[in-house]
C-alpha positions as CSV (number, residue, x, y, z in Angstrom):
1,M,-11.3,48.2,17.7
2,I,-14.2,49.5,19.3
3,G,-17.4,48.9,17.3
4,Y,-16.0,46.2,15.4
5,V,-15.7,42.4,15.8
6,K,-13.4,39.4,14.2
7,A,-14.3,37.6,11.0
8,C,-14.3,34.4,13.4
9,D,-17.0,36.1,15.9
10,M,-19.1,37.3,12.8
11,A,-19.1,34.0,11.4
12,E,-20.4,32.2,14.5
13,K,-23.4,35.0,14.7
14,W,-24.2,34.5,11.2
15,G,-24.0,30.4,11.4
16,V,-21.3,30.3,8.3
17,S,-17.9,29.0,8.1
18,D,-15.0,32.1,8.7
19,R,-13.5,31.4,5.5
20,Q,-17.1,32.4,4.1
21,V,-16.9,35.6,6.0
22,Q,-13.2,36.4,4.6
23,I,-14.6,35.5,1.3
24,L,-17.9,38.1,1.8
25,C,-15.2,40.4,3.2
26,K,-12.7,40.4,0.3
27,S,-15.2,40.5,-2.5
28,G,-16.9,43.8,-1.0
29,K,-20.0,42.5,0.3
30,I,-19.8,43.5,3.9
31,D,-20.1,47.2,4.0
32,G,-17.1,48.5,6.4
33,A,-15.2,45.6,6.6
34,V,-11.7,46.6,7.0
35,K,-8.5,44.2,6.4
36,F,-6.0,44.7,9.5
37,G,-2.9,42.6,8.3
38,T,-4.6,38.9,7.8
39,T,-7.4,39.8,10.1
40,W,-10.9,41.5,9.1
41,A,-12.8,43.9,11.5
42,I,-16.1,43.6,10.9
43,P,-18.7,46.6,12.0
44,E,-20.8,45.1,15.0
45,N,-23.8,45.7,13.3
46,A,-23.1,44.5,10.0
47,V,-26.1,43.2,8.1
48,K,-25.1,39.4,6.4
49,P,-25.5,39.3,2.6
50,T,-27.6,37.6,1.2
51,R,-27.9,35.6,-2.0
52,T,-29.3,37.3,-5.1
53,G,-30.5,33.7,-6.4
54,E,-28.4,34.8,-10.1
55,H,-26.2,32.4,-12.0
56,K,-23.0,33.5,-13.4
57,P,-23.3,33.2,-17.1
58,G,-22.2,30.0,-18.8
59,R,-22.8,27.8,-15.5
60,K,-24.7,24.9,-15.8
61,R,-27.7,25.0,-13.7
62,K,-29.4,21.8,-12.4
63,G,-30.4,19.6,-15.1
64,G,-27.7,20.2,-17.5
65,E,-29.0,23.5,-19.2
66,L,-26.7,26.2,-19.6
67,H,-27.4,30.1,-18.2
68,E,-27.3,32.6,-20.7
69,Q,-27.6,36.7,-20.0
């Protein structure tokens, strides 16, 4: 497919694991990513999602305190 690359190629470009890119695709964090069978097709110009720095409610932070929202 022209204009798209495989998850493994994007993982190498972004410096993360193949699995991490698959997880980002599945969770909808990469705009334009499409799944064909077992392979993800990602637009060549896709931007690597960044972390928000937010913790999920109920998860413990370092030091043991509980994060509430």
